[in-house]
C-alpha positions in Angstrom: 15.1 25.2 21.0 15.5 26.7 24.2 17.9 25.4 27.6 15.9 25.0 30.9 16.7 23.9 34.1 14.7 20.7 33.2 16.5 20.1 30.2 16.0 21.5 26.6 13.1 22.8 25.2 12.1 21.8 21.6 8.9 22.6 19.8 8.3 21.9 15.8 5.8 22.8 13.7 5.8 21.8 10.0 3.4 20.6 6.7 3.6 19.3 3.3 0.5 19.7 0.9 0.1 15.8 0.4 -3.4 15.0 1.4 -4.1 11.6 3.1 -7.2 10.2 4.2 -10.4 11.4 3.1 -8.2 14.3 1.2 -6.1 10.8 -0.6 -5.6 12.2 -4.6 -5.5 16.0 -2.9 -3.2 19.4 -2.2 -4.6 20.3 1.3 -2.6 21.0 4.1 -1.1 17.8 6.2 0.2 18.5 9.5 3.4 15.9 9.5 5.1 17.1 13.2 3.1 19.0 15.9 5.4 18.2 18.9 6.8 19.7 22.4 10.0 18.0 24.3 11.0 19.2 27.1 14.5 16.8 28.2 13.6 13.0 27.9 10.1 13.4 27.2 8.3 14.4 23.9 4.2 15.1 23.6 2.6 15.5 20.4 2.7 14.1 16.5 5.7 13.1 15.0 7.2 9.6 13.2 6.2 7.0 15.2 8.8 5.0 17.7 7.7 1.8 16.2 9.4 3.6 12.6 13.0 4.2 11.4 13.4 7.4 9.1 16.9 7.1 8.7 16.7 3.3 6.7 14.2 5.2 3.9 15.8 4.7 1.0 16.0 7.7 -1.9 13.2 6.9 -4.4 11.5 9.7 -6.8 8.4 7.7 -6.0 6.7 10.1 -2.7 5.5 7.0 -1.5 8.1 3.9 -1.5 8.4 0.9 -0.6 4.8 -0.3 0.3 6.1 -2.5 2.9 8.0 0.4 4.9 7.0 0.9 8.5 5.3 4.8 8.1 3.1 6.3 10.4 3.1 10.0 11.6 1.2 9.8 15.3 0.0 10.9 18.3 2.7 10.0 21.3 3.7 10.3 24.3 6.9 9.4 24.2 9.9 8.7 27.2 13.9 8.3 26.2 15.4 7.7 29.2 18.6 6.9 27.3 20.3 9.0 24.1 23.6 9.2 23.7 25.6 9.2 20.6 26.4 5.9 20.8 22.5 4.3 22.0 19.1 5.4 21.7 16.2 3.7 23.8 12.6 5.4 23.8 9.2 4.2 24.8 5.5 5.2 23.9 2.6 5.8 24.6 0.7 6.3 21.3 -3.0 7.1 19.7 -5.1 3.3 19.0 -6.1 2.5 15.6 -6.9 0.2 13.3 -9.2 -0.8 10.1 -11.0 -3.7 9.5 -12.5 -5.9 6.7 -15.6 -6.7 6.7 -15.6 -8.8 4.3 -18.5 -10.7 1.8 -20.6 -9.6 5.1 -20.2 -5.6 5.7 -23.4 -4.9 4.6 -25.3 -6.9 6.6 -27.8 -5.9 9.9 -25.4 -7.5 12.4 -22.6 -5.6 11.3 -23.8 -2.2 10.7 -24.0 -2.4 14.9 -20.5 -2.8 15.5 -18.4 0.0 16.6 -14.5 0.6 17.2 -13.5 0.7 20.7 -9.8 1.3 21.3 -9.8 2.6 25.0 -6.5 1.6 25.1 -3.2 3.6 23.8 -0.8 1.4 22.0 2.6 0.4 23.6 5.7 0.8 21.4 9.3 1.2 21.7 12.8 0.8 20.3 16.4 0.6 21.0 19.1 1.8 18.3 22.8 1.1 18.2 25.1 3.5 15.9 27.9 1.4 14.5 31.1 3.2 12.8 29.8 1.1 9.9 26.3 2.8 10.1 23.3 2.0 13.2 20.9 -1.1 14.0 17.4 -0.8 15.5 14.4 -2.7 17.0 10.9 -1.8 17.7 8.2 -3.4 18.8 4.5 -2.2 19.6 1.2 -3.9 21.4 -2.2 -2.7 20.6 -5.8 -4.1 21.4 -8.2 -3.9 19.0 -11.2 -3.8 20.1 -14.9 -3.5 18.7 -18.6 -3.0 20.2 -21.7 -3.9 19.3 -24.1 -1.4 20.0 -27.4 -2.7 19.1 -29.8 -4.1 21.3 -31.4 -6.0 19.3 -29.0 -8.3 17.3 -29.3 -11.6 16.9 -25.9 -12.3 18.1 -23.4 -10.8 20.2 -20.2 -9.4 18.0 -18.6 -7.7 20.4 -14.8 -8.4 20.9 -11.3 -7.8 20.6 -7.7 -9.1 19.4 -4.0 -8.5 20.5 -1.9 -6.7 17.4 1.9 -6.9 18.3 4.8 -5.9 15.8 8.8 -6.7 15.5 10.5 -4.1 13.5 14.1 -4.6 12.2 16.0 -2.0 10.3 19.6 -1.4 9.5 21.2 0.9 7.4 25.6 -0.1 6.2 28.2 1.7 5.1 29.9 0.2 2.5 32.6 2.7 2.1 31.9 6.2 1.2 30.1 5.6 -2.3 27.6 2.8 -1.5 25.2 2.0 1.7 22.5 -0.6 2.1 19.2 0.1 3.7 17.5 -3.5 5.1 14.4 -3.0 6.8 11.8 -6.0 7.7 8.8 -6.7 10.6 6.8 -9.8 11.3 3.7 -10.0 13.7 0.0 -9.3 13.8 -2.8 -6.4 13.7 -0.5 -3.5 13.0 -1.3 -2.9 8.6 -2.1 0.5 9.9 1.9 1.6 10.6 2.7 0.5 7.3 3.0 2.5 4.4 0.5 1.0 2.0 -1.6 -0.8 4.6 -4.7 -3.5 4.0 -6.9 -3.7 7.1 -5.3 -4.4 10.7 -8.5 -7.5 11.2 -10.9 -9.3 9.4 -13.9 -11.4 10.3 -13.5 -15.8 10.4 -15.1 -18.2 11.0 -16.0 -19.6 15.2 -17.0 -22.8 14.5 -18.9 -24.4 17.3 -20.4 -21.2 18.7 -23.8 -20.8 18.6 -24.0 -17.4 19.9 -20.8 -16.2 17.6 -20.6 -17.6 14.4 -17.9 -15.2 13.4 -15.5 -13.6 15.0 -12.5 -10.9 14.2 -8.9 -11.8 13.6 -5.7 -9.9 13.6 -4.6 -10.3 10.4 -0.3 -12.0 10.5 1.8 -9.7 8.2 5.6 -9.9 7.0 7.3 -7.8 5.2 10.8 -6.7 4.0 12.5 -4.1 1.7 16.2 -3.8 0.6 18.4 -1.2 -1.3 21.6 0.0 -2.2 22.6 3.3 -3.0 25.0 4.5 -4.8 27.3 7.6 -5.6 28.8 7.0 -9.1 30.5 10.6 -8.2 30.0 13.9 -6.4 26.9 14.7 -9.8 25.6 11.4 -10.6 23.6 9.0 -7.8 21.7 6.0 -8.0 19.3 4.0 -5.9 18.1 0.5 -6.6 15.9 -2.2 -4.6 13.0 -4.6 -3.8 10.4 -5.0 -1.7 7.2 -7.3 -0.5 5.0 -7.6 2.0 2.6 -10.4 2.9 -1.4 -10.8 4.4 -2.3 -14.4 5.5 -5.3 -13.5 5.2 -8.7 -14.6 7.0 -11.1 -17.5 6.0 -13.8 -15.3 5.7 -12.2 -12.5 3.7 -13.6 -12.0 0.3 -11.4 -14.0 -2.5 -10.2 -10.4 -4.2 -8.6 -9.3 -0.7 -5.1 -7.9 -0.9 -2.5 -10.6 0.1 0.6 -9.8 -1.3 2.5 -6.5 -3.0 5.9 -6.4 -4.1 7.6 -3.1 -5.6 11.1 -2.5 -7.1 12.9 0.7 -8.9 16.0 1.8 -9.9 16.8 5.1 -10.5 19.5 7.6 -11.7 19.4 11.5 -10.2 21.8 14.1 -11.4 22.7 16.6 -9.3 23.9 19.6 -11.7 24.3 23.0 -8.8 23.6 23.1 -5.5 19.3 22.5 -4.0 18.6 21.4 -8.0 18.6 17.7 -9.4 17.2 15.9 -12.0 16.6 12.5 -12.0 14.2 9.2 -14.2 13.1 6.2 -12.4 12.2 3.1 -12.9 9.3 1.3 -11.0 8.1 -2.0 -10.9 4.3 -3.3 -9.0 2.7 -6.4 -8.5 -0.5 -7.2 -6.2 -1.9 -10.6 -5.9 -5.2 -11.0 -4.2 -6.4 -13.7 -2.0 -8.0 -16.6 -3.4 -9.3 -15.4 -6.8 -6.2 -16.0 -9.0 -6.2 -12.6 -9.8 -2.8 -10.9 -10.3 -1.6 -7.2 -11.6 1.4 -5.9 -12.6 2.8 -2.4 -13.1 5.3 -0.7 -15.1 6.0 2.8 -14.8 8.8 5.9 -15.6 9.1 8.6 -14.0 11.2 11.9 -14.4 11.5 14.3 -11.5 13.0 17.5 -11.0 13.4 19.6 -7.5 14.8 22.9 -7.2 14.9 23.3 -3.0 15.0 27.0 -2.2 14.8 29.3 1.4 14.5 32.5 2.8 15.9 32.9 6.2 15.1 36.1 8.2 17.2 38.2 10.8 16.5 40.4 13.3 19.4 42.6 14.9 
């Protein structure tokens, strides 16, 4: 970090080895932060302006609640207000969306439909710090477009829909040993901003239109999580809580499409000395499908050990 006449200049670059996307499940370099900030303007990749990283519960499970807003995105952010009591930020973020072609995914007509996302997502948040913690409200608006590039298609399947979302989060410090964390979100077509997304859009019937018998629909989503963190003593801590995410499916989605997910956990973490943690965690999960009546339960016990280490190099 360097002071300049235009404000504080800060750059940050860091990565982890947790594979994402096509590298899911592999140990590969994954960029977390890669940005530059000068005064009130930031450019590069960092947690989305739609996120509240401080509301995430402390879990042994790497991923945590599926309903949490979690997206590292490339953005141009302006923060006109940033004081000890409040912060307001607005950003243009890289657009993106996932689509569910349902049972029509292999149709000849859909094979010529391509994403068309010329406009960035518009995102903002306002945060207020209180003596007992903080609250934050974030909003997003995004244009989700697709283009039929075929010259011989029977139907014209080009189109677009508007995605939007509101994310409310708060952290409440209920004394020195107990902390509550809550996040709730609702909207349409912002699923790729959640930790475990289903598709943003899916096919929907378009009755009465002969030339466009189906259309894309931004899927409604709502979800929340509520967690408590307890510090029993200087060496023993716990987290416990529950979350849910629900999708309102379109009429043309497959019967086995994701509809609702539930997640809960309880852990005990022991810190015998500085930089060392051992813990045990029970995790519960449930998935429900759209209309085939299927649901699946998962129960898991996880044991974890963590050792933090670092080395600082200095020249005189």
